[in-house]
mmCIF file as gemmi writes it, N, C-alpha and C atoms, coordinates in Angstrom:
data_model
loop_
_atom_site.group_PDB
_atom_site.id
_atom_site.type_symbol
_atom_site.label_atom_id
_atom_site.label_alt_id
_atom_site.label_comp_id
_atom_site.label_asym_id
_atom_site.label_entity_id
_atom_site.label_seq_id
_atom_site.pdbx_PDB_ins_code
_atom_site.Cartn_x
_atom_site.Cartn_y
_atom_site.Cartn_z
_atom_site.occupancy
_atom_site.B_iso_or_equiv
_atom_site.pdbx_formal_charge
_atom_site.auth_seq_id
_atom_site.auth_asym_id
_atom_site.pdbx_PDB_model_num
ATOM 1 N N . MET Axp A 1 ? -20.661 29.131 32.788 1 0 ? 1 A 1
ATOM 2 C CA . MET Axp A 1 ? -20.934 28.513 31.499 1 0 ? 1 A 1
ATOM 3 C C . MET Axp A 1 ? -20.935 29.585 30.411 1 0 ? 1 A 1
ATOM 4 N N . LEU Axp A 2 ? -20.407 29.228 29.275 1 0 ? 2 A 1
ATOM 5 C CA . LEU Axp A 2 ? -20.356 30.129 28.136 1 0 ? 2 A 1
ATOM 6 C C . LEU Axp A 2 ? -21.169 29.543 26.987 1 0 ? 2 A 1
ATOM 7 N N . ILE Axp A 3 ? -21.548 30.427 26.072 1 0 ? 3 A 1
ATOM 8 C CA . ILE Axp A 3 ? -22.279 30.018 24.867 1 0 ? 3 A 1
ATOM 9 C C . ILE Axp A 3 ? -21.279 29.943 23.712 1 0 ? 3 A 1
ATOM 10 N N . TYR Axp A 4 ? -21.309 28.841 22.99 1 0 ? 4 A 1
ATOM 11 C CA . TYR Axp A 4 ? -20.454 28.649 21.824 1 0 ? 4 A 1
ATOM 12 C C . TYR Axp A 4 ? -21.348 28.376 20.619 1 0 ? 4 A 1
ATOM 13 N N . ASN Axp A 5 ? -20.908 28.858 19.463 1 0 ? 5 A 1
ATOM 14 C CA . ASN Axp A 5 ? -21.654 28.667 18.219 1 0 ? 5 A 1
ATOM 15 C C . ASN Axp A 5 ? -20.792 27.905 17.223 1 0 ? 5 A 1
ATOM 16 N N . TYR Axp A 6 ? -21.413 26.944 16.569 1 0 ? 6 A 1
ATOM 17 C CA . TYR Axp A 6 ? -20.724 26.112 15.589 1 0 ? 6 A 1
ATOM 18 C C . TYR Axp A 6 ? -21.55 25.992 14.315 1 0 ? 6 A 1
ATOM 19 N N . GLU Axp A 7 ? -20.835 25.865 13.213 1 0 ? 7 A 1
ATOM 20 C CA . GLU Axp A 7 ? -21.456 25.537 11.933 1 0 ? 7 A 1
ATOM 21 C C . GLU Axp A 7 ? -21.084 24.089 11.628 1 0 ? 7 A 1
ATOM 22 N N . VAL Axp A 8 ? -22.095 23.243 11.46 1 0 ? 8 A 1
ATOM 23 C CA . VAL Axp A 8 ? -21.877 21.827 11.159 1 0 ? 8 A 1
ATOM 24 C C . VAL Axp A 8 ? -22.26 21.59 9.7 1 0 ? 8 A 1
ATOM 25 N N . LYS Axp A 9 ? -21.323 21.024 8.926 1 0 ? 9 A 1
ATOM 26 C CA . LYS Axp A 9 ? -21.576 20.706 7.518 1 0 ? 9 A 1
ATOM 27 C C . LYS Axp A 9 ? -21.7 19.193 7.373 1 0 ? 9 A 1
ATOM 28 N N . ILE Axp A 10 ? -22.752 18.774 6.69 1 0 ? 10 A 1
ATOM 29 C CA . ILE Axp A 10 ? -22.997 17.356 6.423 1 0 ? 10 A 1
ATOM 30 C C . ILE Axp A 10 ? -22.962 17.16 4.909 1 0 ? 10 A 1
ATOM 31 N N . LEU Axp A 11 ? -22.096 16.259 4.443 1 0 ? 11 A 1
ATOM 32 C CA . LEU Axp A 11 ? -21.994 15.939 3.021 1 0 ? 11 A 1
ATOM 33 C C . LEU Axp A 11 ? -22.013 14.426 2.84 1 0 ? 11 A 1
ATOM 34 N N . TYR Axp A 12 ? -22.433 13.996 1.649 1 0 ? 12 A 1
ATOM 35 C CA . TYR Axp A 12 ? -22.296 12.584 1.326 1 0 ? 12 A 1
ATOM 36 C C . TYR Axp A 12 ? -20.812 12.236 1.301 1 0 ? 12 A 1
ATOM 37 N N . LYS Axp A 13 ? -20.485 11.014 1.693 1 0 ? 13 A 1
ATOM 38 C CA . LYS Axp A 13 ? -19.11 10.549 1.567 1 0 ? 13 A 1
ATOM 39 C C . LYS Axp A 13 ? -18.745 10.533 0.089 1 0 ? 13 A 1
ATOM 40 N N . ASP Axp A 14 ? -17.437 10.637 -0.201 1 0 ? 14 A 1
ATOM 41 C CA . ASP Axp A 14 ? -16.976 10.739 -1.585 1 0 ? 14 A 1
ATOM 42 C C . ASP Axp A 14 ? -17.396 9.555 -2.449 1 0 ? 14 A 1
ATOM 43 N N . ASN Axp A 15 ? -17.535 8.379 -1.859 1 0 ? 15 A 1
ATOM 44 C CA . ASN Axp A 15 ? -17.894 7.193 -2.644 1 0 ? 15 A 1
ATOM 45 C C . ASN Axp A 15 ? -19.406 6.959 -2.731 1 0 ? 15 A 1
ATOM 46 N N . VAL Axp A 16 ? -20.206 7.918 -2.233 1 0 ? 16 A 1
ATOM 47 C CA . VAL Axp A 16 ? -21.666 7.789 -2.25 1 0 ? 16 A 1
ATOM 48 C C . VAL Axp A 16 ? -22.235 8.687 -3.345 1 0 ? 16 A 1
ATOM 49 N N . ASN Axp A 17 ? -23.138 8.128 -4.141 1 0 ? 17 A 1
ATOM 50 C CA . ASN Axp A 17 ? -23.79 8.885 -5.208 1 0 ? 17 A 1
ATOM 51 C C . ASN Axp A 17 ? -24.606 10.036 -4.616 1 0 ? 17 A 1
ATOM 52 N N . ASP Axp A 18 ? -24.509 11.203 -5.232 1 0 ? 18 A 1
ATOM 53 C CA . ASP Axp A 18 ? -25.242 12.399 -4.797 1 0 ? 18 A 1
ATOM 54 C C . ASP Axp A 18 ? -26.187 12.812 -5.925 1 0 ? 18 A 1
ATOM 55 N N . PRO Axp A 19 ? -27.414 12.247 -5.978 1 0 ? 19 A 1
ATOM 56 C CA . PRO Axp A 19 ? -28.311 12.516 -7.1 1 0 ? 19 A 1
ATOM 57 C C . PRO Axp A 19 ? -28.655 13.994 -7.259 1 0 ? 19 A 1
ATOM 58 N N . GLN Axp A 20 ? -28.862 14.698 -6.164 1 0 ? 20 A 1
ATOM 59 C CA . GLN Axp A 20 ? -29.185 16.122 -6.265 1 0 ? 20 A 1
ATOM 60 C C . GLN Axp A 20 ? -28.002 16.898 -6.84 1 0 ? 20 A 1
ATOM 61 N N . GLY Axp A 21 ? -26.803 16.595 -6.369 1 0 ? 21 A 1
ATOM 62 C CA . GLY Axp A 21 ? -25.611 17.258 -6.888 1 0 ? 21 A 1
ATOM 63 C C . GLY Axp A 21 ? -25.41 16.979 -8.37 1 0 ? 21 A 1
ATOM 64 N N . LEU Axp A 22 ? -25.633 15.722 -8.777 1 0 ? 22 A 1
ATOM 65 C CA . LEU Axp A 22 ? -25.506 15.356 -10.193 1 0 ? 22 A 1
ATOM 66 C C . LEU Axp A 22 ? -26.514 16.108 -11.054 1 0 ? 22 A 1
ATOM 67 N N . THR Axp A 23 ? -27.756 16.179 -10.597 1 0 ? 23 A 1
ATOM 68 C CA . THR Axp A 23 ? -28.802 16.885 -11.339 1 0 ? 23 A 1
ATOM 69 C C . THR Axp A 23 ? -28.463 18.362 -11.487 1 0 ? 23 A 1
ATOM 70 N N . ILE Axp A 24 ? -27.995 18.978 -10.425 1 0 ? 24 A 1
ATOM 71 C CA . ILE Axp A 24 ? -27.635 20.4 -10.481 1 0 ? 24 A 1
ATOM 72 C C . ILE Axp A 24 ? -26.443 20.609 -11.407 1 0 ? 24 A 1
ATOM 73 N N . THR Axp A 25 ? -25.451 19.717 -11.347 1 0 ? 25 A 1
ATOM 74 C CA . THR Axp A 25 ? -24.287 19.819 -12.232 1 0 ? 25 A 1
ATOM 75 C C . THR Axp A 25 ? -24.718 19.741 -13.69 1 0 ? 25 A 1
ATOM 76 N N . GLU Axp A 26 ? -25.566 18.761 -14.01 1 0 ? 26 A 1
ATOM 77 C CA . GLU Axp A 26 ? -26.048 18.606 -15.387 1 0 ? 26 A 1
ATOM 78 C C . GLU Axp A 26 ? -26.844 19.828 -15.828 1 0 ? 26 A 1
ATOM 79 N N . SER Axp A 27 ? -27.694 20.345 -14.965 1 0 ? 27 A 1
ATOM 80 C CA . SER Axp A 27 ? -28.494 21.531 -15.298 1 0 ? 27 A 1
ATOM 81 C C . SER Axp A 27 ? -27.61 22.75 -15.51 1 0 ? 27 A 1
ATOM 82 N N . ALA Axp A 28 ? -26.6 22.905 -14.677 1 0 ? 28 A 1
ATOM 83 C CA . ALA Axp A 28 ? -25.685 24.044 -14.812 1 0 ? 28 A 1
ATOM 84 C C . ALA Axp A 28 ? -24.98 23.999 -16.163 1 0 ? 28 A 1
ATOM 85 N N . ASN Axp A 29 ? -24.524 22.832 -16.56 1 0 ? 29 A 1
ATOM 86 C CA . ASN Axp A 29 ? -23.863 22.696 -17.86 1 0 ? 29 A 1
ATOM 87 C C . ASN Axp A 29 ? -24.836 22.931 -19.006 1 0 ? 29 A 1
ATOM 88 N N . ARG Axp A 30 ? -26.071 22.464 -18.838 1 0 ? 30 A 1
ATOM 89 C CA . ARG Axp A 30 ? -27.074 22.619 -19.892 1 0 ? 30 A 1
ATOM 90 C C . ARG Axp A 30 ? -27.419 24.087 -20.136 1 0 ? 30 A 1
ATOM 91 N N . ILE Axp A 31 ? -27.371 24.916 -19.096 1 0 ? 31 A 1
ATOM 92 C CA . ILE Axp A 31 ? -27.733 26.327 -19.287 1 0 ? 31 A 1
ATOM 93 C C . ILE Axp A 31 ? -26.515 27.228 -19.505 1 0 ? 31 A 1
ATOM 94 N N . GLY Axp A 32 ? -25.357 26.599 -19.743 1 0 ? 32 A 1
ATOM 95 C CA . GLY Axp A 32 ? -24.215 27.383 -20.173 1 0 ? 32 A 1
ATOM 96 C C . GLY Axp A 32 ? -23.061 27.531 -19.192 1 0 ? 32 A 1
ATOM 97 N N . PHE Axp A 33 ? -23.121 26.906 -18.052 1 0 ? 33 A 1
ATOM 98 C CA . PHE Axp A 33 ? -21.999 26.947 -17.114 1 0 ? 33 A 1
ATOM 99 C C . PHE Axp A 33 ? -21.076 25.76 -17.411 1 0 ? 33 A 1
ATOM 100 N N . ASP Axp A 34 ? -20.328 25.871 -18.52 1 0 ? 34 A 1
ATOM 101 C CA . ASP Axp A 34 ? -19.549 24.751 -19.04 1 0 ? 34 A 1
ATOM 102 C C . ASP Axp A 34 ? -18.397 24.327 -18.137 1 0 ? 34 A 1
ATOM 103 N N . GLY Axp A 35 ? -17.887 25.212 -17.316 1 0 ? 35 A 1
ATOM 104 C CA . GLY Axp A 35 ? -16.734 24.88 -16.482 1 0 ? 35 A 1
ATOM 105 C C . GLY Axp A 35 ? -17.073 24.107 -15.222 1 0 ? 35 A 1
ATOM 106 N N . ILE Axp A 36 ? -18.345 23.915 -14.942 1 0 ? 36 A 1
ATOM 107 C CA . ILE Axp A 36 ? -18.736 23.22 -13.713 1 0 ? 36 A 1
ATOM 108 C C . ILE Axp A 36 ? -18.493 21.724 -13.889 1 0 ? 36 A 1
ATOM 109 N N . LYS Axp A 37 ? -17.589 21.173 -13.108 1 0 ? 37 A 1
ATOM 110 C CA . LYS Axp A 37 ? -17.26 19.747 -13.191 1 0 ? 37 A 1
ATOM 111 C C . LYS Axp A 37 ? -18.061 18.914 -12.196 1 0 ? 37 A 1
ATOM 112 N N . SER Axp A 38 ? -18.33 19.47 -11.021 1 0 ? 38 A 1
ATOM 113 C CA . SER Axp A 38 ? -19.033 18.702 -9.999 1 0 ? 38 A 1
ATOM 114 C C . SER Axp A 38 ? -19.628 19.64 -8.958 1 0 ? 38 A 1
ATOM 115 N N . ILE Axp A 39 ? -20.841 19.335 -8.559 1 0 ? 39 A 1
ATOM 116 C CA . ILE Axp A 39 ? -21.487 20.031 -7.449 1 0 ? 39 A 1
ATOM 117 C C . ILE Axp A 39 ? -21.955 18.953 -6.484 1 0 ? 39 A 1
ATOM 118 N N . ARG Axp A 40 ? -21.624 19.119 -5.224 1 0 ? 40 A 1
ATOM 119 C CA . ARG Axp A 40 ? -22.051 18.188 -4.179 1 0 ? 40 A 1
ATOM 120 C C . ARG Axp A 40 ? -23.048 18.907 -3.289 1 0 ? 40 A 1
ATOM 121 N N . SER Axp A 41 ? -24.142 18.264 -2.991 1 0 ? 41 A 1
ATOM 122 C CA . SER Axp A 41 ? -25.137 18.864 -2.105 1 0 ? 41 A 1
ATOM 123 C C . SER Axp A 41 ? -24.867 18.438 -0.665 1 0 ? 41 A 1
ATOM 124 N N . GLY Axp A 42 ? -25.419 19.198 0.255 1 0 ? 42 A 1
ATOM 125 C CA . GLY Axp A 42 ? -25.235 18.885 1.664 1 0 ? 42 A 1
ATOM 126 C C . GLY Axp A 42 ? -26.182 19.699 2.52 1 0 ? 42 A 1
ATOM 127 N N . LYS Axp A 43 ? -25.938 19.646 3.815 1 0 ? 43 A 1
ATOM 128 C CA . LYS Axp A 43 ? -26.758 20.382 4.774 1 0 ? 43 A 1
ATOM 129 C C . LYS Axp A 43 ? -25.83 21.142 5.708 1 0 ? 43 A 1
ATOM 130 N N . ILE Axp A 44 ? -26.321 22.271 6.202 1 0 ? 44 A 1
ATOM 131 C CA . ILE Axp A 44 ? -25.596 23.039 7.211 1 0 ? 44 A 1
ATOM 132 C C . ILE Axp A 44 ? -26.521 23.242 8.396 1 0 ? 44 A 1
ATOM 133 N N . PHE Axp A 45 ? -25.99 22.985 9.571 1 0 ? 45 A 1
ATOM 134 C CA . PHE Axp A 45 ? -26.713 23.22 10.82 1 0 ? 45 A 1
ATOM 135 C C . PHE Axp A 45 ? -25.934 24.233 11.644 1 0 ? 45 A 1
ATOM 136 N N . MET Axp A 46 ? -26.643 25.154 12.235 1 0 ? 46 A 1
ATOM 137 C CA . MET Axp A 46 ? -26.037 26.11 13.154 1 0 ? 46 A 1
ATOM 138 C C . MET Axp A 46 ? -26.37 25.63 14.564 1 0 ? 46 A 1
ATOM 139 N N . VAL Axp A 47 ? -25.345 25.363 15.351 1 0 ? 47 A 1
ATOM 140 C CA . VAL Axp A 47 ? -25.536 24.817 16.693 1 0 ? 47 A 1
ATOM 141 C C . VAL Axp A 47 ? -25.054 25.836 17.724 1 0 ? 47 A 1
ATOM 142 N N . GLU Axp A 48 ? -25.92 26.177 18.64 1 0 ? 48 A 1
ATOM 143 C CA . GLU Axp A 48 ? -25.565 27.037 19.77 1 0 ? 48 A 1
ATOM 144 C C . GLU Axp A 48 ? -25.589 26.153 21.011 1 0 ? 48 A 1
ATOM 145 N N . ILE Axp A 49 ? -24.484 26.127 21.736 1 0 ? 49 A 1
ATOM 146 C CA . ILE Axp A 49 ? -24.377 25.22 22.878 1 0 ? 49 A 1
ATOM 147 C C . ILE Axp A 49 ? -23.791 25.951 24.077 1 0 ? 49 A 1
ATOM 148 N N . GLU Axp A 50 ? -24.325 25.637 25.234 1 0 ? 50 A 1
ATOM 149 C CA . GLU Axp A 50 ? -23.8 26.185 26.481 1 0 ? 50 A 1
ATOM 150 C C . GLU Axp A 50 ? -22.895 25.12 27.102 1 0 ? 50 A 1
ATOM 151 N N . SER Axp A 51 ? -21.668 25.516 27.435 1 0 ? 51 A 1
ATOM 152 C CA . SER Axp A 51 ? -20.713 24.554 27.973 1 0 ? 51 A 1
ATOM 153 C C . SER Axp A 51 ? -19.691 25.263 28.85 1 0 ? 51 A 1
ATOM 154 N N . ASP Axp A 52 ? -19.009 24.479 29.672 1 0 ? 52 A 1
ATOM 155 C CA . ASP Axp A 52 ? -17.992 25.059 30.549 1 0 ? 52 A 1
ATOM 156 C C . ASP Axp A 52 ? -16.644 25.242 29.859 1 0 ? 52 A 1
ATOM 157 N N . SER Axp A 53 ? -16.471 24.637 28.656 1 0 ? 53 A 1
ATOM 158 C CA . SER Axp A 53 ? -15.206 24.788 27.93 1 0 ? 53 A 1
ATOM 159 C C . SER Axp A 53 ? -15.407 24.515 26.445 1 0 ? 53 A 1
ATOM 160 N N . VAL Axp A 54 ? -14.479 25.023 25.648 1 0 ? 54 A 1
ATOM 161 C CA . VAL Axp A 54 ? -14.505 24.758 24.205 1 0 ? 54 A 1
ATOM 162 C C . VAL Axp A 54 ? -14.361 23.255 23.963 1 0 ? 54 A 1
ATOM 163 N N . LYS Axp A 55 ? -13.474 22.624 24.708 1 0 ? 55 A 1
ATOM 164 C CA . LYS Axp A 55 ? -13.244 21.181 24.542 1 0 ? 55 A 1
ATOM 165 C C . LYS Axp A 55 ? -14.53 20.383 24.738 1 0 ? 55 A 1
ATOM 166 N N . ASN Axp A 56 ? -15.268 20.678 25.796 1 0 ? 56 A 1
ATOM 167 C CA . ASN Axp A 56 ? -16.522 19.957 26.048 1 0 ? 56 A 1
ATOM 168 C C . ASN Axp A 56 ? -17.6 20.317 25.029 1 0 ? 56 A 1
ATOM 169 N N . ALA Axp A 57 ? -17.617 21.573 24.586 1 0 ? 57 A 1
ATOM 170 C CA . ALA Axp A 57 ? -18.578 21.984 23.56 1 0 ? 57 A 1
ATOM 171 C C . ALA Axp A 57 ? -18.316 21.221 22.268 1 0 ? 57 A 1
ATOM 172 N N . GLU Axp A 58 ? -17.047 21.136 21.869 1 0 ? 58 A 1
ATOM 173 C CA . GLU Axp A 58 ? -16.705 20.449 20.628 1 0 ? 58 A 1
ATOM 174 C C . GLU Axp A 58 ? -16.963 18.948 20.727 1 0 ? 58 A 1
ATOM 175 N N . LYS Axp A 59 ? -16.759 18.385 21.89 1 0 ? 59 A 1
ATOM 176 C CA . LYS Axp A 59 ? -17.077 16.964 22.088 1 0 ? 59 A 1
ATOM 177 C C . LYS Axp A 59 ? -18.575 16.727 21.893 1 0 ? 59 A 1
ATOM 178 N N . ALA Axp A 60 ? -19.399 17.612 22.453 1 0 ? 60 A 1
ATOM 179 C CA . ALA Axp A 60 ? -20.855 17.48 22.319 1 0 ? 60 A 1
ATOM 180 C C . ALA Axp A 60 ? -21.305 17.693 20.877 1 0 ? 60 A 1
ATOM 181 N N . VAL Axp A 61 ? -20.721 18.679 20.191 1 0 ? 61 A 1
ATOM 182 C CA . VAL Axp A 61 ? -21.085 18.947 18.794 1 0 ? 61 A 1
ATOM 183 C C . VAL Axp A 61 ? -20.705 17.752 17.925 1 0 ? 61 A 1
ATOM 184 N N . ALA Axp A 62 ? -19.539 17.179 18.15 1 0 ? 62 A 1
ATOM 185 C CA . ALA Axp A 62 ? -19.128 15.997 17.383 1 0 ? 62 A 1
ATOM 186 C C . ALA Axp A 62 ? -20.082 14.83 17.627 1 0 ? 62 A 1
ATOM 187 N N . GLU Axp A 63 ? -20.484 14.655 18.872 1 0 ? 63 A 1
ATOM 188 C CA . GLU Axp A 63 ? -21.373 13.537 19.203 1 0 ? 63 A 1
ATOM 189 C C . GLU Axp A 63 ? -22.76 13.712 18.585 1 0 ? 63 A 1
ATOM 190 N N . ILE Axp A 64 ? -23.319 14.91 18.682 1 0 ? 64 A 1
ATOM 191 C CA . ILE Axp A 64 ? -24.651 15.133 18.097 1 0 ? 64 A 1
ATOM 192 C C . ILE Axp A 64 ? -24.587 15.06 16.572 1 0 ? 64 A 1
ATOM 193 N N . SER Axp A 65 ? -23.458 15.503 15.993 1 0 ? 65 A 1
ATOM 194 C CA . SER Axp A 65 ? -23.3 15.429 14.537 1 0 ? 65 A 1
ATOM 195 C C . SER Axp A 65 ? -23.265 13.981 14.074 1 0 ? 65 A 1
ATOM 196 N N . ASP Axp A 66 ? -22.576 13.143 14.832 1 0 ? 66 A 1
ATOM 197 C CA . ASP Axp A 66 ? -22.436 11.734 14.475 1 0 ? 66 A 1
ATOM 198 C C . ASP Axp A 66 ? -23.706 10.933 14.74 1 0 ? 66 A 1
ATOM 199 N N . LYS Axp A 67 ? -24.385 11.222 15.843 1 0 ? 67 A 1
ATOM 200 C CA . LYS Axp A 67 ? -25.524 10.4 16.258 1 0 ? 67 A 1
ATOM 201 C C . LYS Axp A 67 ? -26.885 10.9 15.799 1 0 ? 67 A 1
ATOM 202 N N . LEU Axp A 68 ? -26.991 12.191 15.493 1 0 ? 68 A 1
ATOM 203 C CA . LEU Axp A 68 ? -28.312 12.738 15.179 1 0 ? 68 A 1
ATOM 204 C C . LEU Axp A 68 ? -28.366 13.488 13.849 1 0 ? 68 A 1
ATOM 205 N N . LEU Axp A 69 ? -27.378 14.322 13.58 1 0 ? 69 A 1
ATOM 206 C CA . LEU Axp A 69 ? -27.454 15.183 12.394 1 0 ? 69 A 1
ATOM 207 C C . LEU Axp A 69 ? -27.054 14.47 11.107 1 0 ? 69 A 1
ATOM 208 N N . SER Axp A 70 ? -26.204 13.463 11.209 1 0 ? 70 A 1
ATOM 209 C CA . SER Axp A 70 ? -25.739 12.778 9.998 1 0 ? 70 A 1
ATOM 210 C C . SER Axp A 70 ? -26.049 11.287 10.068 1 0 ? 70 A 1
ATOM 211 N N . ASN Axp A 71 ? -25.968 10.658 8.907 1 0 ? 71 A 1
ATOM 212 C CA . ASN Axp A 71 ? -26.039 9.202 8.81 1 0 ? 71 A 1
ATOM 213 C C . ASN Axp A 71 ? -24.609 8.738 8.526 1 0 ? 71 A 1
ATOM 214 N N . PRO Axp A 72 ? -23.892 8.25 9.534 1 0 ? 72 A 1
ATOM 215 C CA . PRO Axp A 72 ? -22.472 7.946 9.361 1 0 ? 72 A 1
ATOM 216 C C . PRO Axp A 72 ? -22.17 6.862 8.327 1 0 ? 72 A 1
ATOM 217 N N . ILE Axp A 73 ? -23.172 6.134 7.898 1 0 ? 73 A 1
ATOM 218 C CA . ILE Axp A 73 ? -22.946 5.114 6.871 1 0 ? 73 A 1
ATOM 219 C C . ILE Axp A 73 ? -22.699 5.771 5.513 1 0 ? 73 A 1
ATOM 220 N N . ILE Axp A 74 ? -23.426 6.853 5.218 1 0 ? 74 A 1
ATOM 221 C CA . ILE Axp A 74 ? -23.309 7.474 3.893 1 0 ? 74 A 1
ATOM 222 C C . ILE Axp A 74 ? -22.863 8.933 3.935 1 0 ? 74 A 1
ATOM 223 N N . GLU Axp A 75 ? -22.773 9.523 5.122 1 0 ? 75 A 1
ATOM 224 C CA . GLU Axp A 75 ? -22.437 10.944 5.219 1 0 ? 75 A 1
ATOM 225 C C . GLU Axp A 75 ? -21.228 11.169 6.122 1 0 ? 75 A 1
ATOM 226 N N . LYS Axp A 76 ? -20.558 12.278 5.868 1 0 ? 76 A 1
ATOM 227 C CA . LYS Axp A 76 ? -19.464 12.726 6.721 1 0 ? 76 A 1
ATOM 228 C C . LYS Axp A 76 ? -19.824 14.113 7.233 1 0 ? 76 A 1
ATOM 229 N N . PHE Axp A 77 ? -19.228 14.494 8.337 1 0 ? 77 A 1
ATOM 230 C CA . PHE Axp A 77 ? -19.507 15.814 8.884 1 0 ? 77 A 1
ATOM 231 C C . PHE Axp A 77 ? -18.218 16.517 9.26 1 0 ? 77 A 1
ATOM 232 N N . SER Axp A 78 ? -18.297 17.817 9.281 1 0 ? 78 A 1
ATOM 233 C CA . SER Axp A 78 ? -17.22 18.655 9.801 1 0 ? 78 A 1
ATOM 234 C C . SER Axp A 78 ? -17.885 19.823 10.498 1 0 ? 78 A 1
ATOM 235 N N . PHE Axp A 79 ? -17.157 20.45 11.398 1 0 ? 79 A 1
ATOM 236 C CA . PHE Axp A 79 ? -17.722 21.613 12.074 1 0 ? 79 A 1
ATOM 237 C C . PHE Axp A 79 ? -16.625 22.605 12.39 1 0 ? 79 A 1
ATOM 238 N N . GLU Axp A 80 ? -17.044 23.852 12.528 1 0 ? 80 A 1
ATOM 239 C CA . GLU Axp A 80 ? -16.094 24.885 12.933 1 0 ? 80 A 1
ATOM 240 C C . GLU Axp A 80 ? -16.761 25.845 13.897 1 0 ? 80 A 1
ATOM 241 N N . LYS Axp A 81 ? -15.955 26.337 14.81 1 0 ? 81 A 1
ATOM 242 C CA . LYS Axp A 81 ? -16.43 27.295 15.802 1 0 ? 81 A 1
ATOM 243 C C . LYS Axp A 81 ? -16.549 28.65 15.136 1 0 ? 81 A 1
ATOM 244 N N . LEU Axp A 82 ? -17.651 29.318 15.377 1 0 ? 82 A 1
ATOM 245 C CA . LEU Axp A 82 ? -17.876 30.642 14.795 1 0 ? 82 A 1
ATOM 246 C C . LEU Axp A 82 ? -17.487 31.727 15.779 1 0 ? 82 A 1
């Protein structure tokens, strides 16, 4: 068995309102960052997993991202192997 490390990013889906991102965008413009058009907030999880293969590790990371780390109704996830 080998240890694999992944970074999982969770963001609101594009059609879902992101109040924190909107507030930060407005604040950035108010204090002089005029070029900022949009900021989206999200979460990052670092996942360390023991598995017999990259394929099985990625299957497990996708499953935990979908079932536990994100709310698939309003959020999307992506991950990359580190």
